[in-house]
C-alpha positions, 0 to 999 in steps of 0.5 A: 471543529478546530484544526489541530493547529488551532485546537483549543484546550478544554477545561472543566470546572467542578463544584457541588451545586454548579449554580455559582462559582463553576458557572462564573468560571465557565462563562469568564473563560469562554468569554475572555479566552474562547479562542484558546480555551473551551470551558465547561462546568458541572456539579456533584449535586447540581442545584438545577438552576443558575443563581440569579445573582451569578447571572447579574454579576456576570452581566456587570462585566459584559458576560451574558449567562442568561442561558446557562444551566446547572449540569451534573458531572455525569454529563461529562464522564466520557469526555477528556479535558486538559484541566479539571479545576475544583472551585469549592471551599474544601473546609466548608463543603465536599468537593466533587471528585473527577475520575476521568483524564486531565490534570486536576487542580483546586482553587478555593472560593467561598460559596457566595450563595451562602451569604445572608443579608440584603441585596447589596450584601449578597451582590457584594459577595457575588462580585468579590467571588467573580473578581477572584475567579476572574483573576485566579482562573485566568492566571492559572490558564496562562501559567498552564499555557506557558508550561505546556509551550516550554521546550 
C-alpha cells in the first residue's frame, strides 16, 4: 500500500470495447509512470478480449500486455479516481459515461480495430494510435501533475 507521501494518482481509461485504446493507455501509463500513476481501463460494452494487435503493438515498445483482460465499467463503480479519460472517437461511436468521482477528460483516438487491410496496414494503424496515446496521455498526466502541484 502506498504511504500518503508517495500515494500514486489513479486514472481510469474508458472506451466502448476495452480491447485496444483504453488497454494501450492503461499499459503505457503503468509502464512509463507507475511510480506516480496507477492506471486502469474498462469498456461500456467490453469485447471480452484484448485485440492481438494491441498486445503486439505494445510489445514493440517493450510493454508486456499478454495478461491484459477486457473489463466492464461496473468493475470500478465503487472506486475513486483522480482522472477519468475517455479515449473513443466521439464522431464514430458512443463513448461511455462515468457517474463516479474524478475529473473527466476526453481524448479522441480512432479505433484501430476498425481498419481493414492486410497485416501491415492493420499494424500500422495500431502503431499510429499507440504512439498518439503515448504522446497525448503522458502529456495530459504531466499537465495534471503540474496543475495540482501549483500553489
